[in-house]
MDAnalysis code that builds the backbone (N, CA, C; Angstrom):
import MDAnalysis as mda
import numpy as np

u = mda.Universe.empty(402, n_residues=134, atom_resindex=np.repeat(np.arange(134), 3), trajectory=True)
u.add_TopologyAttr("name", ["N", "CA", "C"] * 134)
u.add_TopologyAttr("resid", np.arange(1, 135))
u.add_TopologyAttr("resname", ["UNK", "UNK", "UNK", "UNK", "UNK", "UNK", "UNK", "UNK", "UNK", "UNK", "UNK", "UNK", "UNK", "UNK", "UNK", "UNK", "UNK", "UNK", "UNK", "UNK", "UNK", "UNK", "UNK", "UNK", "UNK", "UNK", "UNK", "UNK", "UNK", "UNK", "UNK", "UNK", "UNK", "UNK", "UNK", "UNK", "UNK", "UNK", "UNK", "UNK", "UNK", "UNK", "UNK", "UNK", "UNK", "UNK", "UNK", "UNK", "UNK", "UNK", "UNK", "UNK", "UNK", "UNK", "UNK", "UNK", "UNK", "UNK", "UNK", "UNK", "UNK", "UNK", "UNK", "UNK", "UNK", "UNK", "UNK", "UNK", "UNK", "UNK", "UNK", "UNK", "UNK", "UNK", "UNK", "UNK", "UNK", "UNK", "UNK", "UNK", "UNK", "UNK", "UNK", "UNK", "UNK", "UNK", "UNK", "UNK", "UNK", "UNK", "UNK", "UNK", "UNK", "UNK", "UNK", "UNK", "UNK", "UNK", "UNK", "UNK", "UNK", "UNK", "UNK", "UNK", "UNK", "UNK", "UNK", "UNK", "UNK", "UNK", "UNK", "UNK", "UNK", "UNK", "UNK", "UNK", "UNK", "UNK", "UNK", "UNK", "UNK", "UNK", "UNK", "UNK", "UNK", "UNK", "UNK", "UNK", "UNK", "UNK", "UNK", "UNK", "UNK", "UNK"])
u.atoms.positions = np.array([
    [1.800, 198.988, 92.389],
    [2.203, 198.036, 91.385],
    [3.267, 197.090, 91.924],
    [4.030, 197.553, 92.867],
    [5.072, 196.709, 93.441],
    [4.664, 196.292, 94.845],
    [3.443, 195.768, 94.975],
    [2.937, 195.313, 96.252],
    [3.530, 193.934, 96.538],
    [4.504, 193.880, 97.446],
    [5.213, 192.644, 97.725],
    [4.834, 192.043, 99.076],
    [3.779, 192.528, 99.677],
    [3.376, 192.048, 101.001],
    [2.675, 190.699, 100.894],
    [3.096, 189.751, 101.725],
    [2.402, 188.486, 101.847],
    [2.615, 187.498, 100.718],
    [3.664, 187.648, 99.928],
    [3.935, 186.668, 98.882],
    [5.300, 186.045, 99.138],
    [5.534, 184.900, 98.527],
    [6.778, 184.172, 98.753],
    [7.958, 184.889, 98.105],
    [9.148, 184.436, 98.475],
    [10.367, 185.051, 97.945],
    [10.470, 184.865, 96.437],
    [10.049, 183.706, 95.938],
    [10.115, 183.471, 94.491],
    [9.204, 184.428, 93.733],
    [8.007, 184.643, 94.272],
    [7.067, 185.554, 93.620],
    [7.579, 186.994, 93.679],
    [8.217, 187.366, 94.787],
    [8.793, 188.713, 94.882],
    [9.887, 188.915, 93.844],
    [10.780, 187.931, 93.736],
    [11.863, 188.020, 92.752],
    [11.291, 188.064, 91.344],
    [10.293, 187.222, 91.072],
    [9.672, 187.209, 89.750],
    [9.035, 188.539, 89.403],
    [8.345, 189.149, 90.368],
    [7.678, 190.429, 90.113],
    [8.700, 191.530, 89.856],
    [9.772, 191.543, 90.623],
    [10.823, 192.549, 90.412],
    [11.480, 192.352, 89.053],
    [11.745, 191.099, 88.669],
    [12.353, 190.843, 87.364],
    [11.429, 191.235, 86.217],
    [10.127, 191.020, 86.379],
    [9.174, 191.433, 85.345],
    [9.199, 192.953, 85.195],
    [9.209, 193.669, 86.315],
    [9.269, 195.134, 86.256],
    [10.554, 195.618, 85.589],
    [11.685, 195.001, 85.947],
    [12.961, 195.382, 85.331],
    [12.922, 195.109, 83.830],
    [12.369, 193.971, 83.447],
    [12.284, 193.625, 82.033],
    [11.393, 194.591, 81.267],
    [10.288, 195.019, 81.863],
    [9.403, 195.979, 81.198],
    [10.113, 197.309, 81.019],
    [10.834, 197.749, 82.035],
    [11.567, 199.016, 81.927],
    [12.643, 198.924, 80.851],
    [13.394, 197.817, 80.831],
    [14.410, 197.646, 79.790],
    [13.774, 197.551, 78.406],
    [12.608, 196.915, 78.312],
    [11.899, 196.824, 77.034],
    [11.450, 198.183, 76.529],
    [10.982, 199.039, 77.439],
    [10.573, 200.388, 77.040],
    [11.782, 201.182, 76.557],
    [12.909, 201.041, 77.246],
    [14.134, 201.720, 76.799],
    [14.584, 201.205, 75.433],
    [14.455, 199.902, 75.206],
    [14.807, 199.337, 73.905],
    [13.876, 199.853, 72.818],
    [12.587, 199.987, 73.128],
    [11.645, 200.551, 72.148],
    [12.012, 201.981, 71.793],
    [12.387, 202.755, 72.787],
    [12.809, 204.134, 72.510],
    [14.048, 204.156, 71.616],
    [15.003, 203.280, 71.898],
    [16.222, 203.207, 71.088],
    [15.904, 202.807, 69.651],
    [15.056, 201.781, 69.485],
    [14.692, 201.344, 68.138],
    [13.935, 202.451, 67.408],
    [13.058, 203.161, 68.120],
    [12.320, 204.261, 67.492],
    [13.231, 205.386, 67.041],
    [14.191, 205.754, 67.880],
    [15.137, 206.818, 67.499],
    [15.996, 206.364, 66.327],
    [16.468, 205.125, 66.382],
    [17.287, 204.602, 65.285],
    [16.487, 204.541, 63.985],
    [15.231, 204.113, 64.060],
    [14.380, 204.091, 62.871],
    [14.101, 205.482, 62.339],
    [13.907, 206.447, 63.251],
    [13.693, 207.831, 62.815],
    [14.910, 208.393, 62.104],
    [16.080, 208.081, 62.616],
    [17.315, 208.540, 61.970],
    [17.447, 207.915, 60.594],
    [17.167, 206.621, 60.479],
    [17.276, 205.951, 59.176],
    [16.231, 206.474, 58.197],
    [15.037, 206.748, 58.690],
    [13.979, 207.220, 57.808],
    [14.299, 208.609, 57.262],
    [14.816, 209.483, 58.123],
    [15.103, 210.840, 57.675],
    [16.391, 210.921, 56.871],
    [17.318, 210.001, 57.113],
    [18.593, 210.056, 56.393],
    [18.414, 209.639, 54.935],
    [17.605, 208.633, 54.686],
    [17.381, 208.190, 53.312],
    [18.574, 207.449, 52.762],
    [19.595, 208.155, 52.399],
    [20.819, 207.528, 51.901],
    [21.995, 208.076, 52.668],
    [22.989, 207.260, 52.791],
    [24.231, 207.677, 53.434],
    [25.068, 208.346, 52.354],
    [25.397, 209.625, 52.554],
    [25.969, 210.439, 51.481],
    [27.320, 209.934, 50.991],
    [28.193, 209.516, 51.864],
    [29.543, 209.134, 51.454],
    [29.542, 207.836, 50.655],
    [28.707, 206.896, 51.033],
    [28.732, 205.595, 50.372],
    [27.559, 205.378, 49.417],
    [26.571, 206.289, 49.442],
    [25.388, 206.187, 48.599],
    [24.680, 204.845, 48.795],
    [24.505, 204.453, 50.061],
    [23.851, 203.197, 50.417],
    [22.441, 203.515, 50.896],
    [21.484, 202.784, 50.397],
    [20.105, 202.979, 50.833],
    [19.908, 202.333, 52.201],
    [19.204, 203.033, 53.087],
    [18.930, 202.511, 54.420],
    [17.532, 201.929, 54.528],
    [16.939, 201.561, 53.393],
    [15.587, 201.013, 53.410],
    [15.569, 199.605, 53.998],
    [16.547, 198.796, 53.671],
    [16.574, 197.409, 54.166],
    [16.688, 197.366, 55.688],
    [17.614, 198.095, 56.324],
    [17.638, 198.065, 57.790],
    [16.358, 198.620, 58.411],
    [15.734, 199.579, 57.758],
    [14.482, 200.129, 58.268],
    [13.372, 199.088, 58.195],
    [13.386, 198.275, 57.136],
    [12.388, 197.205, 57.018],
    [12.615, 196.096, 58.046],
    [13.791, 196.012, 58.613],
    [14.065, 195.060, 59.682],
    [13.641, 195.644, 61.027],
    [13.859, 196.944, 61.214],
    [13.563, 197.579, 62.499],
    [12.064, 197.699, 62.777],
    [11.270, 197.929, 61.759],
    [9.831, 198.122, 61.974],
    [9.168, 196.853, 62.510],
    [9.372, 195.677, 61.907],
    [8.770, 194.471, 62.508],
    [9.350, 194.154, 63.887],
    [10.632, 194.417, 64.089],
    [11.241, 194.197, 65.394],
    [10.574, 195.085, 66.448],
    [10.296, 196.322, 66.075],
    [9.606, 197.254, 66.968],
    [8.211, 196.737, 67.314],
    [7.479, 196.276, 66.300],
    [6.105, 195.806, 66.527],
    [6.062, 194.544, 67.380],
    [6.999, 193.624, 67.149],
    [7.035, 192.398, 67.947],
    [7.418, 192.715, 69.387],
    [8.316, 193.672, 69.579],
    [8.696, 194.068, 70.937],
    [7.516, 194.726, 71.649],
    [6.694, 195.465, 70.934],
    [5.497, 196.056, 71.537],
    [4.552, 194.947, 72.002],
    [4.362, 193.924, 71.188],
    [3.511, 192.802, 71.579],
    [4.094, 192.104, 72.813],
    [5.414, 191.950, 72.853],
    [6.060, 191.353, 74.017],
    [5.869, 192.179, 75.275],
    [5.934, 193.495, 75.142],
    [5.708, 194.353, 76.301],
    [4.260, 194.291, 76.773],
    [3.325, 194.193, 75.846],
    [1.917, 194.057, 76.230],
    [1.721, 192.765, 77.025],
    [2.355, 191.685, 76.580],
    [2.269, 190.426, 77.325],
    [2.934, 190.566, 78.694],
    [4.017, 191.324, 78.773],
    [4.660, 191.581, 80.061],
    [3.747, 192.353, 81.001],
    [3.022, 193.327, 80.463],
    [2.050, 194.058, 81.279],
    [0.915, 193.143, 81.748],
    [0.482, 192.212, 80.885],
    [-0.523, 191.239, 81.300],
    [-0.002, 190.372, 82.442],
    [1.281, 189.992, 82.375],
    [1.886, 189.212, 83.452],
    [1.890, 190.004, 84.753],
    [2.214, 191.277, 84.649],
    [2.235, 192.125, 85.840],
    [0.831, 192.310, 86.414],
    [-0.164, 192.451, 85.556],
    [-1.544, 192.574, 86.027],
    [-2.036, 191.274, 86.667],
    [-1.571, 190.144, 86.157],
    [-1.958, 188.862, 86.757],
    [-1.371, 188.722, 88.157],
    [-0.206, 189.310, 88.390],
    [0.350, 189.252, 89.745],
    [-0.467, 190.105, 90.703],
    [-1.058, 191.178, 90.217],
    [-1.900, 192.012, 91.080],
    [-3.166, 191.260, 91.489],
    [-3.625, 190.351, 90.639],
    [-4.807, 189.543, 90.958],
    [-4.426, 188.257, 91.691],
    [-3.141, 188.108, 92.007],
    [-2.598, 186.931, 92.713],
    [-2.758, 185.648, 91.896],
    [-2.721, 185.765, 90.587],
    [-2.776, 184.605, 89.698],
    [-1.370, 184.380, 89.148],
    [-0.537, 183.718, 89.946],
    [0.873, 183.604, 89.615],
    [1.149, 182.591, 88.513],
    [0.304, 181.586, 88.355],
    [0.477, 180.645, 87.241],
    [0.280, 181.354, 85.914],
    [-0.776, 182.138, 85.819],
    [-1.047, 182.883, 84.592],
    [0.049, 183.923, 84.338],
    [0.526, 184.552, 85.407],
    [1.599, 185.535, 85.257],
    [2.853, 184.876, 84.707],
    [3.171, 183.689, 85.183],
    [4.334, 182.967, 84.672],
    [4.185, 182.600, 83.211],
    [2.986, 182.179, 82.829],
    [2.745, 181.810, 81.428],
    [2.852, 183.036, 80.528],
    [2.256, 184.158, 80.945],
    [2.373, 185.380, 80.151],
    [3.824, 185.832, 80.035],
    [4.588, 185.704, 81.116],
    [5.991, 186.113, 81.077],
    [6.801, 185.215, 80.150],
    [6.522, 183.915, 80.153],
    [7.230, 182.992, 79.265],
    [6.892, 183.314, 77.810],
    [5.623, 183.579, 77.516],
    [5.235, 183.938, 76.144],
    [5.910, 185.245, 75.740],
    [5.954, 186.192, 76.648],
    [6.555, 187.487, 76.356],
    [8.049, 187.364, 76.075],
    [8.719, 186.485, 76.782],
    [10.173, 186.383, 76.606],
    [10.535, 185.690, 75.304],
    [9.654, 184.856, 74.786],
    [9.962, 184.116, 73.562],
    [9.904, 185.016, 72.333],
    [9.095, 186.065, 72.399],
    [8.999, 186.976, 71.264],
    [10.332, 187.682, 71.061],
    [10.786, 187.776, 69.813],
    [12.088, 188.409, 69.580],
    [12.073, 189.869, 69.949],
    [13.121, 190.471, 70.373],
    [14.378, 189.848, 70.775],
    [14.203, 189.116, 72.095],
    [14.870, 187.985, 72.235],
    [14.734, 187.137, 73.410],
    [15.022, 187.930, 74.675],
    [14.109, 187.857, 75.622],
    [14.202, 188.620, 76.857],
    [14.447, 187.655, 78.009],
    [15.700, 187.469, 78.374],
    [16.051, 186.496, 79.393],
    [15.599, 186.915, 80.789],
    [15.538, 188.220, 81.053],
    [15.086, 188.685, 82.362],
    [13.621, 188.304, 82.561],
    [12.816, 188.472, 81.527],
    [11.399, 188.098, 81.597],
    [11.266, 186.580, 81.743],
    [12.114, 185.815, 81.074],
    [12.084, 184.358, 81.174],
    [12.361, 183.910, 82.599],
    [13.380, 184.466, 83.213],
    [13.724, 184.080, 84.575],
    [12.608, 184.487, 85.539],
    [12.026, 185.666, 85.341],
    [10.898, 186.090, 86.169],
    [9.707, 185.158, 86.029],
    [9.418, 184.731, 84.811],
    [8.315, 183.799, 84.587],
    [8.556, 182.450, 85.230],
    [9.789, 181.984, 85.188],
    [10.119, 180.714, 85.833],
    [9.943, 180.833, 87.346],
    [10.373, 181.960, 87.914],
    [10.180, 182.162, 89.347],
    [8.696, 182.153, 89.710],
    [7.858, 182.736, 88.863],
    [6.422, 182.710, 89.138],
    [5.881, 181.294, 89.094],
    [6.319, 180.505, 88.125],
    [5.783, 179.160, 87.970],
    [6.210, 178.223, 89.096],
    [7.365, 178.488, 89.726],
    [7.817, 177.622, 90.818],
    [7.483, 178.199, 92.187],
    [6.781, 179.330, 92.221],
    [6.475, 179.956, 93.506],
    [5.457, 179.129, 94.289],
    [5.440, 179.339, 95.575],
    [4.530, 178.621, 96.479],
    [3.076, 178.923, 96.110],
    [2.780, 180.157, 95.761],
    [1.404, 180.542, 95.445],
    [0.882, 179.843, 94.188],
    [1.728, 179.701, 93.180],
    [1.298, 179.032, 91.952],
    [1.033, 177.551, 92.225],
    [1.863, 176.928, 93.059],
    [1.642, 175.519, 93.391],
    [0.400, 175.338, 94.237],
    [0.096, 176.299, 95.120],
    [-1.127, 176.214, 95.914],
    [-2.362, 176.361, 95.031],
    [-2.290, 177.207, 94.023],
    [-3.424, 177.382, 93.113],
    [-3.669, 176.107, 92.313],
    [-2.579, 175.450, 91.887],
    [-2.731, 174.198, 91.149],
    [-3.345, 173.123, 92.039],
    [-2.848, 173.024, 93.269],
    [-3.372, 172.015, 94.192],
    [-4.826, 172.310, 94.542],
    [-5.163, 173.570, 94.730],
    [-6.549, 173.938, 95.024],
    [-7.472, 173.649, 93.851],
    [-6.995, 173.901, 92.649],
    [-7.807, 173.641, 91.458],
    [-8.026, 172.160, 91.243],
    [-7.005, 171.315, 91.516],
    [-7.148, 169.881, 91.338],
    [-8.072, 169.288, 92.383],
    [-7.959, 169.730, 93.646],
    [-8.823, 169.178, 94.685],
    [-10.266, 169.642, 94.481],
    [-10.466, 170.863, 93.966],
    [-11.813, 171.332, 93.668],
    [-12.450, 170.545, 92.546],
    [-11.657, 170.170, 91.543],
    [-12.177, 169.385, 90.429],
    [-12.495, 167.976, 90.874],
    [-11.686, 167.402, 91.794],
    [-11.948, 166.056, 92.286],
    [-13.216, 166.016, 93.134],
    [-13.428, 167.055, 93.943],
    [-14.607, 167.074, 94.802],
    [-15.892, 167.245, 93.970],
    [-15.819, 167.956, 92.859],
    [-16.996, 168.120, 92.003],
    [-17.315, 166.818, 91.286],
    [-16.273, 166.076, 90.907],
    [-16.485, 164.826, 90.178],
    [-17.008, 163.741, 91.110],
    [-16.616, 163.830, 92.414],
    [-16.933, 162.761, 93.358],
    [-18.240, 162.864, 93.972],
])
């Protein structure tokens, strides 16, 4: 999964940042799950008699959106395995925009989009389209 042979420095940095972001995202999911479990089982806070339903209703959508963001991060990582760095950058940018904002994933996606391999793919795609039209 961390095959860094034969790619540019930008792509290497981007791939490492994507992996770090996925690991941090999984840890955040575990934290949100434990916090939600505590709120669900507690029901009410005994000393203040406050219902914990409202914070639980905030945590559940946050958990689901973070899962979608992690799935997009995994798609970005799979695109790097296929050497499709433009697509990996786009998936990483989409993943970082989903709340909570993931700046590590954003920086990794930017590195993918400016990497030498992504620019070569764009240039190859444009010259292939010109030759077909001509």
